[in-house]
PyMOL Python script that loads the backbone (N, CA, C, O; Angstrom):
from pymol import cmd

cmd.read_pdbstr("""\
ATOM      1  N   MET A   1      -4.487  14.368  12.652  1.00  0.00           N
ATOM      2  CA  MET A   1      -4.318  12.930  12.677  1.00  0.00           C
ATOM      3  C   MET A   1      -3.084  12.570  11.853  1.00  0.00           C
ATOM      4  O   MET A   1      -2.831  13.175  10.811  1.00  0.00           O
ATOM      5  N   ALA A   2      -2.329  11.597  12.314  1.00  0.00           N
ATOM      6  CA  ALA A   2      -1.117  11.154  11.630  1.00  0.00           C
ATOM      7  C   ALA A   2      -1.475  10.477  10.311  1.00  0.00           C
ATOM      8  O   ALA A   2      -2.579   9.962  10.141  1.00  0.00           O
ATOM      9  N   ALA A   3      -0.528  10.488   9.389  1.00  0.00           N
ATOM     10  CA  ALA A   3      -0.716   9.824   8.105  1.00  0.00           C
ATOM     11  C   ALA A   3      -0.818   8.313   8.331  1.00  0.00           C
ATOM     12  O   ALA A   3      -0.342   7.792   9.340  1.00  0.00           O
ATOM     13  N   LEU A   4      -1.436   7.631   7.394  1.00  0.00           N
ATOM     14  CA  LEU A   4      -1.676   6.200   7.527  1.00  0.00           C
ATOM     15  C   LEU A   4      -0.412   5.393   7.831  1.00  0.00           C
ATOM     16  O   LEU A   4      -0.459   4.551   8.728  1.00  0.00           O
ATOM     17  N   PRO A   5       0.711   5.596   7.141  1.00  0.00           N
ATOM     18  CA  PRO A   5       1.897   4.788   7.467  1.00  0.00           C
ATOM     19  C   PRO A   5       2.360   4.960   8.917  1.00  0.00           C
ATOM     20  O   PRO A   5       2.759   3.989   9.560  1.00  0.00           O
ATOM     21  N   GLU A   6       2.307   6.185   9.427  1.00  0.00           N
ATOM     22  CA  GLU A   6       2.707   6.427  10.810  1.00  0.00           C
ATOM     23  C   GLU A   6       1.716   5.794  11.787  1.00  0.00           C
ATOM     24  O   GLU A   6       2.116   5.235  12.808  1.00  0.00           O
ATOM     25  N   ARG A   7       0.432   5.882  11.472  1.00  0.00           N
ATOM     26  CA  ARG A   7      -0.583   5.265  12.327  1.00  0.00           C
ATOM     27  C   ARG A   7      -0.399   3.753  12.367  1.00  0.00           C
ATOM     28  O   ARG A   7      -0.438   3.145  13.436  1.00  0.00           O
ATOM     29  N   LEU A   8      -0.198   3.151  11.201  1.00  0.00           N
ATOM     30  CA  LEU A   8      -0.026   1.705  11.135  1.00  0.00           C
ATOM     31  C   LEU A   8       1.232   1.270  11.875  1.00  0.00           C
ATOM     32  O   LEU A   8       1.216   0.268  12.589  1.00  0.00           O
ATOM     33  N   SER A   9       2.314   2.010  11.712  1.00  0.00           N
ATOM     34  CA  SER A   9       3.560   1.699  12.415  1.00  0.00           C
ATOM     35  C   SER A   9       3.355   1.739  13.926  1.00  0.00           C
ATOM     36  O   SER A   9       3.824   0.853  14.641  1.00  0.00           O
ATOM     37  N   SER A  10       2.665   2.751  14.406  1.00  0.00           N
ATOM     38  CA  SER A  10       2.403   2.881  15.839  1.00  0.00           C
ATOM     39  C   SER A  10       1.516   1.748  16.348  1.00  0.00           C
ATOM     40  O   SER A  10       1.761   1.197  17.421  1.00  0.00           O
ATOM     41  N   ILE A  11       0.499   1.405  15.586  1.00  0.00           N
ATOM     42  CA  ILE A  11      -0.401   0.309  15.960  1.00  0.00           C
ATOM     43  C   ILE A  11       0.377  -0.995  16.093  1.00  0.00           C
ATOM     44  O   ILE A  11       0.180  -1.744  17.050  1.00  0.00           O
ATOM     45  N   LEU A  12       1.257  -1.264  15.138  1.00  0.00           N
ATOM     46  CA  LEU A  12       2.054  -2.491  15.181  1.00  0.00           C
ATOM     47  C   LEU A  12       3.041  -2.473  16.339  1.00  0.00           C
ATOM     48  O   LEU A  12       3.238  -3.486  17.009  1.00  0.00           O
ATOM     49  N   GLN A  13       3.660  -1.323  16.572  1.00  0.00           N
ATOM     50  CA  GLN A  13       4.630  -1.196  17.661  1.00  0.00           C
ATOM     51  C   GLN A  13       3.977  -1.484  19.013  1.00  0.00           C
ATOM     52  O   GLN A  13       4.585  -2.115  19.877  1.00  0.00           O
ATOM     53  N   HIS A  14       2.741  -1.021  19.193  1.00  0.00           N
ATOM     54  CA  HIS A  14       2.044  -1.183  20.471  1.00  0.00           C
ATOM     55  C   HIS A  14       1.168  -2.440  20.513  1.00  0.00           C
ATOM     56  O   HIS A  14       0.472  -2.699  21.495  1.00  0.00           O
ATOM     57  N   GLU A  15       1.222  -3.215  19.419  1.00  0.00           N
ATOM     58  CA  GLU A  15       0.455  -4.463  19.336  1.00  0.00           C
ATOM     59  C   GLU A  15      -1.018  -4.246  19.682  1.00  0.00           C
ATOM     60  O   GLU A  15      -1.614  -5.008  20.444  1.00  0.00           O
ATOM     61  N   ASP A  16      -1.589  -3.186  19.102  1.00  0.00           N
ATOM     62  CA  ASP A  16      -2.983  -2.812  19.356  1.00  0.00           C
ATOM     63  C   ASP A  16      -3.889  -3.523  18.341  1.00  0.00           C
ATOM     64  O   ASP A  16      -4.176  -2.984  17.272  1.00  0.00           O
ATOM     65  N   GLN A  17      -4.330  -4.727  18.683  1.00  0.00           N
ATOM     66  CA  GLN A  17      -5.112  -5.554  17.770  1.00  0.00           C
ATOM     67  C   GLN A  17      -6.424  -4.883  17.362  1.00  0.00           C
ATOM     68  O   GLN A  17      -6.814  -4.956  16.197  1.00  0.00           O
ATOM     69  N   GLU A  18      -7.101  -4.239  18.294  1.00  0.00           N
ATOM     70  CA  GLU A  18      -8.375  -3.578  17.989  1.00  0.00           C
ATOM     71  C   GLU A  18      -8.179  -2.463  16.960  1.00  0.00           C
ATOM     72  O   GLU A  18      -8.945  -2.360  16.002  1.00  0.00           O
ATOM     73  N   ALA A  19      -7.160  -1.634  17.156  1.00  0.00           N
ATOM     74  CA  ALA A  19      -6.879  -0.553  16.207  1.00  0.00           C
ATOM     75  C   ALA A  19      -6.440  -1.123  14.865  1.00  0.00           C
ATOM     76  O   ALA A  19      -6.796  -0.586  13.817  1.00  0.00           O
ATOM     77  N   PHE A  20      -5.668  -2.209  14.890  1.00  0.00           N
ATOM     78  CA  PHE A  20      -5.214  -2.859  13.657  1.00  0.00           C
ATOM     79  C   PHE A  20      -6.413  -3.326  12.827  1.00  0.00           C
ATOM     80  O   PHE A  20      -6.468  -3.081  11.622  1.00  0.00           O
ATOM     81  N   GLU A  21      -7.362  -3.990  13.464  1.00  0.00           N
ATOM     82  CA  GLU A  21      -8.555  -4.460  12.759  1.00  0.00           C
ATOM     83  C   GLU A  21      -9.377  -3.296  12.217  1.00  0.00           C
ATOM     84  O   GLU A  21      -9.902  -3.372  11.106  1.00  0.00           O
ATOM     85  N   GLU A  22      -9.491  -2.228  12.987  1.00  0.00           N
ATOM     86  CA  GLU A  22     -10.261  -1.055  12.551  1.00  0.00           C
ATOM     87  C   GLU A  22      -9.619  -0.372  11.350  1.00  0.00           C
ATOM     88  O   GLU A  22     -10.311  -0.005  10.400  1.00  0.00           O
ATOM     89  N   ILE A  23      -8.301  -0.199  11.387  1.00  0.00           N
ATOM     90  CA  ILE A  23      -7.624   0.492  10.283  1.00  0.00           C
ATOM     91  C   ILE A  23      -7.721  -0.328   8.996  1.00  0.00           C
ATOM     92  O   ILE A  23      -7.829   0.238   7.908  1.00  0.00           O
ATOM     93  N   PHE A  24      -7.684  -1.647   9.112  1.00  0.00           N
ATOM     94  CA  PHE A  24      -7.802  -2.474   7.919  1.00  0.00           C
ATOM     95  C   PHE A  24      -9.221  -2.498   7.375  1.00  0.00           C
ATOM     96  O   PHE A  24      -9.409  -2.695   6.175  1.00  0.00           O
ATOM     97  N   LYS A  25     -10.215  -2.305   8.216  1.00  0.00           N
ATOM     98  CA  LYS A  25     -11.602  -2.236   7.741  1.00  0.00           C
ATOM     99  C   LYS A  25     -11.902  -0.904   7.077  1.00  0.00           C
ATOM    100  O   LYS A  25     -12.710  -0.848   6.150  1.00  0.00           O
ATOM    101  N   THR A  26     -11.264   0.174   7.537  1.00  0.00           N
ATOM    102  CA  THR A  26     -11.650   1.510   7.091  1.00  0.00           C
ATOM    103  C   THR A  26     -10.642   2.223   6.207  1.00  0.00           C
ATOM    104  O   THR A  26     -11.029   3.103   5.438  1.00  0.00           O
ATOM    105  N   SER A  27      -9.364   1.877   6.288  1.00  0.00           N
ATOM    106  CA  SER A  27      -8.342   2.683   5.617  1.00  0.00           C
ATOM    107  C   SER A  27      -7.430   1.918   4.680  1.00  0.00           C
ATOM    108  O   SER A  27      -6.578   2.525   4.030  1.00  0.00           O
ATOM    109  N   CYS A  28      -7.577   0.617   4.589  1.00  0.00           N
ATOM    110  CA  CYS A  28      -6.628  -0.158   3.794  1.00  0.00           C
ATOM    111  C   CYS A  28      -7.285  -0.793   2.583  1.00  0.00           C
ATOM    112  O   CYS A  28      -8.479  -1.091   2.573  1.00  0.00           O
ATOM    113  N   PHE A  29      -6.484  -0.983   1.591  1.00  0.00           N
ATOM    114  CA  PHE A  29      -6.881  -1.539   0.313  1.00  0.00           C
ATOM    115  C   PHE A  29      -5.919  -2.692   0.047  1.00  0.00           C
ATOM    116  O   PHE A  29      -4.708  -2.477  -0.008  1.00  0.00           O
ATOM    117  N   MET A  30      -6.426  -3.898  -0.117  1.00  0.00           N
ATOM    118  CA  MET A  30      -5.580  -5.067  -0.311  1.00  0.00           C
ATOM    119  C   MET A  30      -5.685  -5.526  -1.770  1.00  0.00           C
ATOM    120  O   MET A  30      -6.565  -6.316  -2.110  1.00  0.00           O
ATOM    121  N   PRO A  31      -4.790  -5.033  -2.629  1.00  0.00           N
ATOM    122  CA  PRO A  31      -4.871  -5.400  -4.046  1.00  0.00           C
ATOM    123  C   PRO A  31      -4.479  -6.859  -4.270  1.00  0.00           C
ATOM    124  O   PRO A  31      -3.672  -7.419  -3.529  1.00  0.00           O
ATOM    125  N   LYS A  32      -5.048  -7.446  -5.276  1.00  0.00           N
ATOM    126  CA  LYS A  32      -4.748  -8.825  -5.664  1.00  0.00           C
ATOM    127  C   LYS A  32      -3.980  -8.818  -6.982  1.00  0.00           C
ATOM    128  O   LYS A  32      -4.077  -7.870  -7.760  1.00  0.00           O
ATOM    129  N   LYS A  33      -3.227  -9.869  -7.222  1.00  0.00           N
ATOM    130  CA  LYS A  33      -2.488 -10.011  -8.472  1.00  0.00           C
ATOM    131  C   LYS A  33      -3.468  -9.911  -9.638  1.00  0.00           C
ATOM    132  O   LYS A  33      -4.553 -10.490  -9.596  1.00  0.00           O
ATOM    133  N   GLY A  34      -3.084  -9.180 -10.668  1.00  0.00           N
ATOM    134  CA  GLY A  34      -3.922  -9.016 -11.839  1.00  0.00           C
ATOM    135  C   GLY A  34      -4.859  -7.822 -11.777  1.00  0.00           C
ATOM    136  O   GLY A  34      -5.605  -7.579 -12.725  1.00  0.00           O
ATOM    137  N   LEU A  35      -4.837  -7.070 -10.676  1.00  0.00           N
ATOM    138  CA  LEU A  35      -5.685  -5.888 -10.535  1.00  0.00           C
ATOM    139  C   LEU A  35      -5.381  -4.897 -11.654  1.00  0.00           C
ATOM    140  O   LEU A  35      -4.219  -4.574 -11.900  1.00  0.00           O
ATOM    141  N   LYS A  36      -6.401  -4.424 -12.317  1.00  0.00           N
ATOM    142  CA  LYS A  36      -6.230  -3.434 -13.381  1.00  0.00           C
ATOM    143  C   LYS A  36      -6.095  -2.048 -12.763  1.00  0.00           C
ATOM    144  O   LYS A  36      -7.000  -1.577 -12.074  1.00  0.00           O
ATOM    145  N   VAL A  37      -4.976  -1.407 -13.010  1.00  0.00           N
ATOM    146  CA  VAL A  37      -4.683  -0.073 -12.491  1.00  0.00           C
ATOM    147  C   VAL A  37      -4.936   0.933 -13.602  1.00  0.00           C
ATOM    148  O   VAL A  37      -4.455   0.756 -14.722  1.00  0.00           O
ATOM    149  N   ASP A  38      -5.692   1.994 -13.299  1.00  0.00           N
ATOM    150  CA  ASP A  38      -5.965   3.027 -14.295  1.00  0.00           C
ATOM    151  C   ASP A  38      -4.701   3.806 -14.630  1.00  0.00           C
ATOM    152  O   ASP A  38      -4.414   4.065 -15.799  1.00  0.00           O
ATOM    153  N   LYS A  39      -3.948   4.177 -13.596  1.00  0.00           N
ATOM    154  CA  LYS A  39      -2.760   5.007 -13.800  1.00  0.00           C
ATOM    155  C   LYS A  39      -1.837   4.889 -12.592  1.00  0.00           C
ATOM    156  O   LYS A  39      -2.293   4.912 -11.449  1.00  0.00           O
ATOM    157  N   VAL A  40      -0.536   4.763 -12.851  1.00  0.00           N
ATOM    158  CA  VAL A  40       0.471   4.844 -11.790  1.00  0.00           C
ATOM    159  C   VAL A  40       0.884   6.301 -11.701  1.00  0.00           C
ATOM    160  O   VAL A  40       1.388   6.860 -12.675  1.00  0.00           O
ATOM    161  N   VAL A  41       0.678   6.923 -10.550  1.00  0.00           N
ATOM    162  CA  VAL A  41       0.976   8.342 -10.359  1.00  0.00           C
ATOM    163  C   VAL A  41       2.440   8.540  -9.998  1.00  0.00           C
ATOM    164  O   VAL A  41       3.108   9.418 -10.546  1.00  0.00           O
ATOM    165  N   SER A  42       2.937   7.723  -9.076  1.00  0.00           N
ATOM    166  CA  SER A  42       4.342   7.824  -8.676  1.00  0.00           C
ATOM    167  C   SER A  42       4.796   6.503  -8.080  1.00  0.00           C
ATOM    168  O   SER A  42       3.990   5.690  -7.626  1.00  0.00           O
ATOM    169  N   MET A  43       6.118   6.312  -8.094  1.00  0.00           N
ATOM    170  CA  MET A  43       6.696   5.112  -7.521  1.00  0.00           C
ATOM    171  C   MET A  43       8.063   5.467  -6.971  1.00  0.00           C
ATOM    172  O   MET A  43       8.865   6.105  -7.653  1.00  0.00           O
ATOM    173  N   GLY A  44       8.331   5.058  -5.744  1.00  0.00           N
ATOM    174  CA  GLY A  44       9.628   5.306  -5.144  1.00  0.00           C
ATOM    175  C   GLY A  44       9.917   4.260  -4.090  1.00  0.00           C
ATOM    176  O   GLY A  44       9.009   3.579  -3.614  1.00  0.00           O
ATOM    177  N   TRP A  45      11.179   4.134  -3.726  1.00  0.00           N
ATOM    178  CA  TRP A  45      11.531   3.158  -2.703  1.00  0.00           C
ATOM    179  C   TRP A  45      12.804   3.552  -1.993  1.00  0.00           C
ATOM    180  O   TRP A  45      13.668   4.231  -2.548  1.00  0.00           O
ATOM    181  N   THR A  46      12.900   3.114  -0.755  1.00  0.00           N
ATOM    182  CA  THR A  46      14.100   3.281   0.064  1.00  0.00           C
ATOM    183  C   THR A  46      14.184   2.101   1.015  1.00  0.00           C
ATOM    184  O   THR A  46      13.170   1.639   1.538  1.00  0.00           O
ATOM    185  N   SER A  47      15.367   1.629   1.231  1.00  0.00           N
ATOM    186  CA  SER A  47      15.635   0.555   2.205  1.00  0.00           C
ATOM    187  C   SER A  47      14.692  -0.635   2.074  1.00  0.00           C
ATOM    188  O   SER A  47      14.251  -1.197   3.077  1.00  0.00           O
ATOM    189  N   GLY A  48      14.384  -1.019   0.838  1.00  0.00           N
ATOM    190  CA  GLY A  48      13.556  -2.197   0.621  1.00  0.00           C
ATOM    191  C   GLY A  48      12.063  -1.989   0.720  1.00  0.00           C
ATOM    192  O   GLY A  48      11.300  -2.938   0.540  1.00  0.00           O
ATOM    193  N   VAL A  49      11.613  -0.749   1.008  1.00  0.00           N
ATOM    194  CA  VAL A  49      10.180  -0.460   1.101  1.00  0.00           C
ATOM    195  C   VAL A  49       9.774   0.403  -0.087  1.00  0.00           C
ATOM    196  O   VAL A  49      10.371   1.448  -0.345  1.00  0.00           O
ATOM    197  N   ALA A  50       8.760  -0.046  -0.798  1.00  0.00           N
ATOM    198  CA  ALA A  50       8.280   0.680  -1.972  1.00  0.00           C
ATOM    199  C   ALA A  50       6.969   1.393  -1.652  1.00  0.00           C
ATOM    200  O   ALA A  50       6.118   0.868  -0.933  1.00  0.00           O
ATOM    201  N   HIS A  51       6.823   2.600  -2.200  1.00  0.00           N
ATOM    202  CA  HIS A  51       5.593   3.390  -2.065  1.00  0.00           C
ATOM    203  C   HIS A  51       5.131   3.719  -3.475  1.00  0.00           C
ATOM    204  O   HIS A  51       5.838   4.387  -4.230  1.00  0.00           O
ATOM    205  N   VAL A  52       3.942   3.247  -3.823  1.00  0.00           N
ATOM    206  CA  VAL A  52       3.391   3.453  -5.157  1.00  0.00           C
ATOM    207  C   VAL A  52       2.031   4.112  -5.007  1.00  0.00           C
ATOM    208  O   VAL A  52       1.203   3.668  -4.212  1.00  0.00           O
ATOM    209  N   LYS A  53       1.801   5.175  -5.776  1.00  0.00           N
ATOM    210  CA  LYS A  53       0.486   5.828  -5.797  1.00  0.00           C
ATOM    211  C   LYS A  53      -0.174   5.468  -7.121  1.00  0.00           C
ATOM    212  O   LYS A  53       0.400   5.672  -8.191  1.00  0.00           O
ATOM    213  N   VAL A  54      -1.399   4.925  -7.034  1.00  0.00           N
ATOM    214  CA  VAL A  54      -2.111   4.481  -8.224  1.00  0.00           C
ATOM    215  C   VAL A  54      -3.569   4.913  -8.170  1.00  0.00           C
ATOM    216  O   VAL A  54      -4.135   5.141  -7.102  1.00  0.00           O
ATOM    217  N   TYR A  55      -4.161   5.019  -9.366  1.00  0.00           N
ATOM    218  CA  TYR A  55      -5.603   5.193  -9.485  1.00  0.00           C
ATOM    219  C   TYR A  55      -6.198   3.849  -9.887  1.00  0.00           C
ATOM    220  O   TYR A  55      -5.737   3.208 -10.831  1.00  0.00           O
ATOM    221  N   VAL A  56      -7.229   3.431  -9.156  1.00  0.00           N
ATOM    222  CA  VAL A  56      -7.982   2.224  -9.461  1.00  0.00           C
ATOM    223  C   VAL A  56      -9.455   2.603  -9.431  1.00  0.00           C
ATOM    224  O   VAL A  56      -9.967   3.054  -8.407  1.00  0.00           O
ATOM    225  N   LYS A  57     -10.131   2.419 -10.555  1.00  0.00           N
ATOM    226  CA  LYS A  57     -11.556   2.761 -10.669  1.00  0.00           C
ATOM    227  C   LYS A  57     -11.831   4.184 -10.204  1.00  0.00           C
ATOM    228  O   LYS A  57     -12.837   4.445  -9.544  1.00  0.00           O
ATOM    229  N   GLY A  58     -10.932   5.107 -10.552  1.00  0.00           N
ATOM    230  CA  GLY A  58     -11.113   6.517 -10.235  1.00  0.00           C
ATOM    231  C   GLY A  58     -10.714   6.943  -8.839  1.00  0.00           C
ATOM    232  O   GLY A  58     -10.819   8.125  -8.512  1.00  0.00           O
ATOM    233  N   ASN A  59     -10.259   6.023  -8.002  1.00  0.00           N
ATOM    234  CA  ASN A  59      -9.834   6.351  -6.639  1.00  0.00           C
ATOM    235  C   ASN A  59      -8.320   6.274  -6.523  1.00  0.00           C
ATOM    236  O   ASN A  59      -7.697   5.368  -7.076  1.00  0.00           O
ATOM    237  N   LEU A  60      -7.726   7.228  -5.803  1.00  0.00           N
ATOM    238  CA  LEU A  60      -6.282   7.259  -5.593  1.00  0.00           C
ATOM    239  C   LEU A  60      -5.927   6.441  -4.361  1.00  0.00           C
ATOM    240  O   LEU A  60      -6.523   6.612  -3.298  1.00  0.00           O
ATOM    241  N   TYR A  61      -4.951   5.548  -4.512  1.00  0.00           N
ATOM    242  CA  TYR A  61      -4.497   4.704  -3.401  1.00  0.00           C
ATOM    243  C   TYR A  61      -2.996   4.825  -3.235  1.00  0.00           C
ATOM    244  O   TYR A  61      -2.258   4.949  -4.213  1.00  0.00           O
ATOM    245  N   ASP A  62      -2.549   4.787  -1.984  1.00  0.00           N
ATOM    246  CA  ASP A  62      -1.137   4.672  -1.638  1.00  0.00           C
ATOM    247  C   ASP A  62      -0.892   3.208  -1.325  1.00  0.00           C
ATOM    248  O   ASP A  62      -1.532   2.648  -0.435  1.00  0.00           O
ATOM    249  N   LEU A  63       0.019   2.588  -2.042  1.00  0.00           N
ATOM    250  CA  LEU A  63       0.362   1.194  -1.796  1.00  0.00           C
ATOM    251  C   LEU A  63       1.757   1.132  -1.199  1.00  0.00           C
ATOM    252  O   LEU A  63       2.680   1.769  -1.705  1.00  0.00           O
ATOM    253  N   TRP A  64       1.913   0.375  -0.136  1.00  0.00           N
ATOM    254  CA  TRP A  64       3.203   0.172   0.523  1.00  0.00           C
ATOM    255  C   TRP A  64       3.517  -1.310   0.469  1.00  0.00           C
ATOM    256  O   TRP A  64       2.678  -2.135   0.832  1.00  0.00           O
ATOM    257  N   THR A  65       4.725  -1.664   0.019  1.00  0.00           N
ATOM    258  CA  THR A  65       5.095  -3.065  -0.098  1.00  0.00           C
ATOM    259  C   THR A  65       6.607  -3.204  -0.062  1.00  0.00           C
ATOM    260  O   THR A  65       7.327  -2.206  -0.036  1.00  0.00           O
ATOM    261  N   ASN A  66       7.083  -4.421  -0.060  1.00  0.00           N
ATOM    262  CA  ASN A  66       8.516  -4.666  -0.198  1.00  0.00           C
ATOM    263  C   ASN A  66       8.896  -4.468  -1.656  1.00  0.00           C
ATOM    264  O   ASN A  66       8.098  -4.761  -2.546  1.00  0.00           O
ATOM    265  N   THR A  67      10.098  -3.976  -1.913  1.00  0.00           N
ATOM    266  CA  THR A  67      10.496  -3.694  -3.293  1.00  0.00           C
ATOM    267  C   THR A  67      10.471  -4.938  -4.164  1.00  0.00           C
ATOM    268  O   THR A  67      10.223  -4.831  -5.365  1.00  0.00           O
ATOM    269  N   GLU A  68      10.723  -6.124  -3.597  1.00  0.00           N
ATOM    270  CA  GLU A  68      10.711  -7.333  -4.430  1.00  0.00           C
ATOM    271  C   GLU A  68       9.314  -7.677  -4.928  1.00  0.00           C
ATOM    272  O   GLU A  68       9.175  -8.504  -5.828  1.00  0.00           O
ATOM    273  N   ASN A  69       8.272  -7.059  -4.363  1.00  0.00           N
ATOM    274  CA  ASN A  69       6.913  -7.285  -4.840  1.00  0.00           C
ATOM    275  C   ASN A  69       6.582  -6.455  -6.080  1.00  0.00           C
ATOM    276  O   ASN A  69       5.570  -6.700  -6.736  1.00  0.00           O
ATOM    277  N   LEU A  70       7.429  -5.476  -6.405  1.00  0.00           N
ATOM    278  CA  LEU A  70       7.188  -4.658  -7.592  1.00  0.00           C
ATOM    279  C   LEU A  70       7.685  -5.405  -8.818  1.00  0.00           C
ATOM    280  O   LEU A  70       8.805  -5.915  -8.843  1.00  0.00           O
ATOM    281  N   GLN A  71       6.842  -5.460  -9.820  1.00  0.00           N
ATOM    282  CA  GLN A  71       7.212  -6.151 -11.042  1.00  0.00           C
ATOM    283  C   GLN A  71       6.420  -5.535 -12.182  1.00  0.00           C
ATOM    284  O   GLN A  71       5.197  -5.412 -12.108  1.00  0.00           O
ATOM    285  N   SER A  72       7.117  -5.156 -13.220  1.00  0.00           N
ATOM    286  CA  SER A  72       6.411  -4.595 -14.368  1.00  0.00           C
ATOM    287  C   SER A  72       5.757  -5.724 -15.148  1.00  0.00           C
ATOM    288  O   SER A  72       6.150  -6.884 -15.021  1.00  0.00           O
ATOM    289  N   GLU A  73       4.765  -5.386 -15.948  1.00  0.00           N
ATOM    290  CA  GLU A  73       4.079  -6.388 -16.759  1.00  0.00           C
ATOM    291  C   GLU A  73       5.054  -7.071 -17.702  1.00  0.00           C
ATOM    292  O   GLU A  73       4.982  -8.285 -17.897  1.00  0.00           O
ATOM    293  N   LYS A  74       5.967  -6.305 -18.291  1.00  0.00           N
ATOM    294  CA  LYS A  74       6.935  -6.874 -19.226  1.00  0.00           C
ATOM    295  C   LYS A  74       7.892  -7.826 -18.518  1.00  0.00           C
ATOM    296  O   LYS A  74       8.253  -8.865 -19.070  1.00  0.00           O
ATOM    297  N   ALA A  75       8.304  -7.481 -17.302  1.00  0.00           N
ATOM    298  CA  ALA A  75       9.248  -8.328 -16.563  1.00  0.00           C
ATOM    299  C   ALA A  75       8.604  -9.644 -16.157  1.00  0.00           C
ATOM    300  O   ALA A  75       9.294 -10.652 -16.008  1.00  0.00           O
ATOM    301  N   GLY A  76       7.301  -9.642 -15.979  1.00  0.00           N
ATOM    302  CA  GLY A  76       6.603 -10.835 -15.532  1.00  0.00           C
ATOM    303  C   GLY A  76       6.304 -11.830 -16.634  1.00  0.00           C
ATOM    304  O   GLY A  76       5.858 -12.942 -16.353  1.00  0.00           O
ATOM    305  N   LYS A  77       6.537 -11.461 -17.870  1.00  0.00           N
ATOM    306  CA  LYS A  77       6.206 -12.350 -18.998  1.00  0.00           C
ATOM    307  C   LYS A  77       7.420 -13.078 -19.490  1.00  0.00           C
ATOM    308  O   LYS A  77       7.328 -13.866 -20.431  1.00  0.00           O
TER     309      LYS A  77
END
""", "prot")
cmd.dss("prot")
cmd.show_as("cartoon", "prot")
cmd.util.cbc("prot")
cmd.orient("prot")
């Protein structure tokens, strides 16, 4: 099975609403502002897309976002 980013890209390309709803119910994590992160494992970006790996409540998550959404706690104060 393809990795989540490739699956999501394909779903969006083919406008597969049913698959989109399923992947968001089963494979996606929608963090909210103020979420307490246990540990940032890695962070990288290319062409405006950021990929951050974090632990939240003992679970490892891959977060994909636009680079302008990344902000350190110190920068936000």
